[in-house]
N, C-alpha and C positions, 0 to 999 in steps of 0.2 A: 504494500500500500504506500509506503514511504517513497519508493522509487517512482510510483505513478504520480504522487502529489508533487514531487520535485521536478518531474518532467513537464508538468502543466505550465504554460507560459504566463499564467496569471497568479496573483497572490492568493493563497488559500490559508485560512486559519481554521483550527479545530478547537472547539470548546469541550471541556469535560462536563460531567453531569451537573456540576454546581455552577456552570456558566463561566468558568475561568478559562483563560487561554491555555491550551494544552500543547498545541503544535502550530507552527507557522512555517510554510515552505520558504526556500531561499528567496524566491521572487517577492513574497510578502515581506520578508525582512528588508530586502532592498527598497521596496516601495515605502515602508514605514520608517526606515532608517534606524530600527532598533529590533532587538530580539524579544523573547518572551520574558515577562516579569510575572512570576507566579503569585505575587502579592496583590496584583490588580484585581479588584472586584468587578463583577459584570457591569455594574453601573458606571465604573470608571473607564471602561474600555474606550468609548468614543473620545474622551478627553486625553487619556494617556497616550493612545495610539494615533491621535490627531486625525480621526475620521471625519471628513467634511463632506457636505453636499457639494456636488460639482458646481463650480462657479459661484460659490457662496463662501462667506467668511466664518459662518457659525458651524460648530460641530454637530454631528448627527445626534439626535436624542437617543438614549439607550433603547427605549421602547420601539424605535423605528429602524433599528438595525435589522437587516434582512433575516438573520438567523433567529432573532427573537420573534419576528412576525411569522416565520415559517413554523416555529414550534407551537404557536398559538392556534394553528389551524387543525 
């Protein structure tokens, strides 16, 4: 699985059952400019990893992260 995730040309992150960042492929690390910080809570993810809406200055709200929305369905 890790080889597959590393071969994908986009940034991919995996969260554990508690919602903490468990894995990020190398492309994701390049895009974010940092590696995994296991102390980051799910609510801190957008701020710590600087996830922004395209062409906007504000960070994405935690509840609007695609992974959170997908898990609610």
